N, C-alpha and C positions, 0 to 999 in steps of 0.2 A: 504493500500500500504506500501511496505517496503521502507526504506530510503536508497537506493543505486542507483548508476548510472553506466550504461555501459560506457566504454571508446571507443568512436567512432574511434579515431585514432589507438588505439591498435588493435581493431577488424579488421580494414582495413589493417593494417600492417601485421597481421597474415595471412590474405588472400593472400596478395601479396608475402609473403615469401613462403607460401605453393604452390602458383602458379608457382614458379620457378622449382618445381619438375615435370618434364615432359612438360615444356613449349614448345609450338609449334611456328613456324615462324609467324603464323597468329594471335598471341596474346592469344591463348587458352591454353588448357592442353590436353595432351594425356597420360593417366596414367591407363593402363588396370589392372584389378584385378590380384593380386598375382604375379606381375612382380617385378623386382628390384625397379622400380619407386614407386610402391605401398608400398613396404617395406620401402623405404626412407620416404614417406609421413606418414606412421604409426609411424615410429621411431621419426619423428619430433613431431607428436601429443603426443606420449607417454612422450617424454622429457618435453614438455610444461606442461603436466598434472602433472608430478612428481614435477616439479618446483612449481606448484600451490598447492602442498600438497596432491595430490590424490594418492590413491592406485590403481594400474593397474593390471587387470587380463585378461587373454585371454582364450576363450573356444576352443573346439576341431574343430570348423569350422572356427576359426580365428577371431570371433567377439571380439573386444577390449572394455573393460569396465573400465572407469576411475571413481573411487568413491571418492566423497567428503563426509567425515564422517558426520553423524548427531549426535545429542545428545542422540538419542535412536537407537543404531546400530541394535537392534532386529527388528526394524520397516521395513516394506517393502519399497524399494526405490522408489523415483520418477525418471523417466528416460527420457532422451532426447538424440538426436543424429541423425545421417544420415550416409552418406558414403563418402569415399575419392577417390574411383575409378571413372574414367570418361569414356566417349566415346573416340574412337581413335582420333577424332578431336573435343574434347569437350570444355567446358568453365571452368571458374575459380570459379563458384559459385554453380552449380548444385550439391547438396549433401554436398559439402564442407561447405556451409553456416550453415547448420544444426549442423555440428560437431563443427565448430569454434564459433558459437553463444552459444552453450552449454558451451564450454570452457570459453568464455567471461563472462557468468553468474557466473561461479565458481570464476573467477578472481575478478569480481565486488563485489561479496559477501565477498570475502576475504578482499578486500580493505576497505569495510564498517564494517568489523568485525562482520558480521551477521552470526549466527549459525541457522541451521534448525533442526527440530526434526528428520525428516526422512533423510536418506542419499540421495544424488543426484548422479546418474550414467550418465556419458556422454559416448555414445556408438558410435563406428565405426562398422557398419555392413559390412560383407564381400560380395563383388561382387553384389552390387545393380544393376549395369548397365546391366550385362549379355553380354557385348560386346565380352568377350573372351571365356567364357564357355557356352554361349547361354542359360543361365538359368534365370538370373535376380532375384533380391531380394533373393539371395541364403541364405545368413547368417541369415536374419530375418525369412526366410521361414523355415529353419531347427529349429530355435529357437522356432517358433510357433508350430512345429510338422508337418509341411507340407512336407511329404516325409521323408526319413530316412537319418541320418548322413552318413551311409555307402554309400548310393547311391550318395549323394552329393560329398563325397570325391573321388568317382570313376569317376566323370565327367571328360571329357578330352577336351582340346582345339583342334584346327585344326592340331597342331603339335604332338598330342598324349600325351601331358603332363597332368597329372591328378591333380585335385584340392588338393588331399592329399599330393602328392609329392611336389607340388609347395608351399603349406603351410609350409611343413617341410624345404624346401630349403631356404625360406625367413625368417624362424625363427618365424612363427606365427601359428604353430600347437600347440595350447595351451593345457594345462592339464585339464582345467575346463570342467565339463559336460555342454551340450548345453541346456539352458532353465531349466525348472523345479523348478524355485523359484518364489515367488509372486512378483508382481510389483503393486505399488499403482496407478500409472498413467504413461502414456507416452505422451510426446509432441514433435513434430518435426517442426522445422522452415525450410522454404524452399523458394527459389525464385518461383514466380508463374509459370514460363515457358509458359506463355501466355500473351496476350496484355491487358487484361481487366483492371487491377488495374492502369497501366500507362495511358491508354486511358481515364479513368475516374478521374484521379488525386487523387487516393485513396492510402493510405500508407499501410494499413493492410488488408489482406484477412482472414476472419474468415472461415476456411474450414469446411464445413458440411459433406463432404465425398468424395469418389472417384468413378468415373464411372467404370463399369465393362468392361472387355475385353475378347475377344476370339481370338485365333490365330490358323492359319491353314497352312498346307503345301499342295499345289496343284500340282499334277504331271499330265502333259498332254503328252500322247504318240502319236507320228506320225510315219513318215517313212523318213529316209534320202534319198536324191536324188541329182543328179547333177544339179547345179544351171543353167547350160546352156542348158541341153537337156531334162529335165523333164517338160512337158507342164503344164501350170498353172491349167488346168482343172483336171489333174490327181494327183495333189499334196495333201499330207496329212501333212501339215506344222504345227508342234507342236507350234512353236513360234507365228505364226499368230493366232492359236486358243487361246493361252494364252493371247495374246494382246486383242482379242475380249472379253475374260472373264474379264480381268482387267477393260476394259471400261464399261462392264456391271455391275460389282460390284460397280464401282464408281457411276453409276446412281442410284443404290439401295439407297445410302445415302440420295439422294434428294427426296426420296418418303416418308420420315419420318420427323416429326417435334416434338421436335427440332432435327436437323440433327445429326445422328451418325457420327463418323469419321471412314472412312474405308481406309486402306492404303495397297497397294501392294509394299512392301519395298525391296524385294530382288528377283532376278530371275537368274536361271542358265540354260544354253542352251547346248544341246549336238547335234553335236560335236563342236559347237561354231566356225565354220569355215565360212569365207566370201563367199565361193563358193559351199556350201552344204546346201540343204534344211534341216532345223532343224528337228531331229527325236524325240527330247524330250525337254520339257520345264518344269522346276520346279519353282514355285513362292510362295511367302508367302502372307498371308492376315492377317491384324491386324484390328479388328473391335471393336469399343468402344461406350458405351452409358451408362448413369446413371440409366436406367430403365431395369431391367432384362428381362421383357417381350418383350420389343423392341429389345433387343440384341438377343433374341431367334428368333424373327420374321425375322430380317435381316439375321440371319444365314440360315434360310430356303430359303429366297429369293435368297441369293447368291449361294447356292447349286443348286437351280433350274435353275438359269441363266447359270451357268457353264455347267450343265448337258445338257441343250438344245443346247448350242454351240458345245459341244463335239459330241453330237449325229448327228447334222447337218454336221459336218466335218469328221465324221468317226474317231474320236480321242478317244481312251480309256482314261478314266479319273479316278484319285484317289484323294480324298480329305481326309486328315488326320487332325484331331483337335489336336493341340500340347499344348494348354493351355485353361483354362476356369476360369477366375477370376471374381467372382460375384461382383456387386456394393457394396461399403462399406459405411456405415453410421457411423460417429464418435459419441462418447458419448455426449449426450446433455449437461451434466454437464461440460465437457471439452470445448465444444463449447461456453457455457455461460462464462466460465472463460476467454477465449481469448477475447470474445466480451467486457466483463466488464473491463479487463485490458486495452484494447485499448481506451475505453471511459475514464477511470480514467486518462490515460496519455495524453488525448486530441488529440488522433490520429484519423484521418479519417479512416473509416473501412466499409466493406460491407461483407455480406455472399457470399460465392463462393464455387463452386464445383471443384474438381481437375480433369483435363483431363488426367493426368498421374498417373501411379501407384507409390507407395512409400513404404518404409519399414514400415511406420505407418499403412499401410493397413494390413500387417501381425500382427503387434502388437495389432491392434484393436480386434483380436480374443483372446487375453490373458490378456488384461488390458484396463481400460478406456483410450481412446486415443483422441487426438486433434492435429490439425496442424495450423500453422501460415504461411501465405504467405506474401511476400513483392514483389514489382514490379521488373521486369527486363526489360531492354531497348528493346522496340519494340516487346516484348514477345519472343525474340529469345533465344533458348536454344538448347543443343546438337549441338553446333556450336562454332567455335573459337570466333565469335563476341559476344557471350553471355556477358552481362554486367549488373551491378547494381550500384546504388549510395551508397556511404558510409553512408549517413544519413538514407537511407531506411533500410540498413542492421542493423544499430544501433537501429532504431525504432523497428524492428522485434525482436532483442535481448532484448530490454527493455520489450516488452510484454512477451517474453519467461521468463525473470527473475521474473516478477510479478506472472506469472502463476505457475512456479515451486515453488516459495516461498510459495504461497497460499496452494498448494497441499502438500508440504513438512511440513507444519505446522499442518496439520490435522491428 
C-alpha cells in the first residue's frame, strides 16, 4: 500500500461546487451533454486539473484527458474517469463521482509527494447519458471504435443541433485523434445506482461486470376514429394494443430466474388527442440481463407476445432493434486489485454485478478494466434525490488510489 490519504472534505466540497452547475429546484442536477452547462462543468474540471499540475488535452469527440506525469512518460497510462453530463433531472453523483474521485487521487498523490512510473489520465467522457442525442456512452464508444467519429459528430438532438456543431460552439472540439494509443488499465469509480450495498451495510462493491442490454422501438399501427361515434367492437386502437404489449413484456421478466429487467420507458401516440381513437403508438423497450443466452430468449418471447396481440387486434406491427450491448466481464486481475485494496484498507466489500451500462464497458474492449462501487441512498439514481455519504465517497476514492498506484507502478 502507498502512504497517502484522500481528503474527504475536499472531495465532498468538489462535488458540491460542481453540483451548482445546472442545479435543479429538487436538489439534483440537470446538465445535458454539450450544453452551456456542460461546458461550464468541463471548464471547472479543467481548471482544477491544471491547478493540480496536469496537462489537459481534448480529442475530436470532446473527451477530456487530464494527465499527471509519470517518471516514464513513454509508458502506457493508467486511466480513470467517468462523465459530467446528467439526466434532465439527475443527481449530483452519477458519473461525477468517477471524475472527481480521479481528481482527488491526483491531489492526494501530490500532497504525499508520491510519483508513479506510469502517467495517470483522468478522463471526462462525452455524453455518457444519451439524454440529449439519444446515443449514450458516445465518447467512450467512439474511443473504443464502436461506430465512426463522422457518424457521431453528425448526430442531432430534437432541435436539429449536431454533436459536431455543439462541440465547436462550447469550445470542446479538440484536435487530438480519438483513441489509438495503448492504455495499461482503466478503472472507474461509481455510485452503485442500486440498493444492494446500502441494504447490506457494505462500503465497496467489487464489480465483476455489467449485464447486457437490448433496446427496441415498437410501432403499432391502428386507425383513428371519433371517440364518441366509433363503436368499441369496430375499433383498431393502437394505444390499447401497445398497452397490452407492454403488460405482456412485463410478464416475460417473471418467467426467468434471476429476473431480467424489462422497461417500456417512452411512448408517443398519434394524434394524441383526448377525443380521437389513437391511430399509432410508438414505444421503447429496454431489456437487460447478465446472461447473453437469457437476453436472447427474452427477446424472442417479447417479439412473440407482441406479434400475437397485434394479430388479434388487426394492428400492423414493426419492431426495430436500436441497440445490442452484450454482457461485459471485467478483467480478473483488475477485479482482484479492487478486492485486495478494499481488504488492505479494512473496508467491507462484496462482489457485485452492474445493472447499468458505463463507459468502463467500452473501455473493457481496449484495456484491462475494473470498477469500484460505493453505496447510494436507497439505491436511487437518475433522480434529483440521488444521494451518497461523504465517507463512502472517500472510501471509494481511497480504493481507487491504491489500485491506480499499484497498476501505475508496474
